[in-house]
N, C-alpha and C positions, 0 to 999 in steps of 0.2 A: 745811481749816481751816474753822471755823464763821463764816457771814456775820455781820458787824456788826448788832445790832439797829438797826431803822430809828430816825430820830430826828425827833419832830415838830420843826419850825422855824417862827417869824414871819417871813412875809414882809410888812413893813410897805409897801413899794412895792406890792404887789398886795391888800393889806388882807385877807389870809387866813392862816391857819395851813395848813402844808403836812405830808404824810407820804408819802414815795414808797418804793413796796414792789413790787420784781418789776418795776420799768419803769413802774409805774402810780402816778399822783398823786391822793391823796386830800386834799380841800381843806374846810375850815371857813372861809366867807367872814365877815366881820364888817364894821362901821362904827365908828369912834371919835369919841367926844367926850370935852370934858375930864374925867377921871376915870371915863369909862363906856364900855365896849365892848359892843356890841349885836351878837350873834350872828345872822345872816339865813339861812344856807344850809349845809349838811353836803352834800357829793358823794362818793359813794365809787365809783370804778368798778366795773362788774358783775363784771370778772374778779377783785376783791378781795373780793366779795361774801362775808358768813357766813365770815370768817376773823378777826374782831375787831378791824378795821384801824379802822372806823369809832369803836370804843370807845377804840383806842390813842390815835387823833388827838384826839379829844375830852379825854380825860383829859390828854393833855399840853398843850392849849389852855388848860384851864382851870388847871392848876397853874402856868402861865405867867401867866395873869391875876391867881391869887394872889400870886404873886412880885412882879407890879407893883404890887400894891396897888389895883388896878381894881375898881369893881363892874361888875356886867352884868346888862344885858338879853338874854333869850332869846325869840328869834321864830323858831326854828328847831325843826320837831317832833322831830327826832333828838336834838337837845341836850337838850331840853326832857324826852324819855323816858330819856335816860341820867339826868339829874338826879335821876328818881325812884328810880331803882336806886343812886343815889350820893349820899344826903343830907348827906354830908360838906362837899359842895360848895355847900351852900344859902346858907352865909355870904357868899358872892360877889353874891348877888341884890339889885339896886339896888331 
């Protein structure tokens, strides 16, 4: 049987989006203000590097931000780089 695809989940208690792959956890850390989410840091364990895990994590986080109707500030270089390749998310920027 094929493994279930990993799901990006919001962990509000730890103010981060999480994606678990092969027992390792990639995270996108944020701060929250009324109506605005600020992404400050993305971390992908070295074991998951080069597998598209970071991009999957960021896409899931941004889709959730869109679903919630939030505006976003990007202080994370990884997410900023992702945004340049995926301008469909530029409407989320505060």
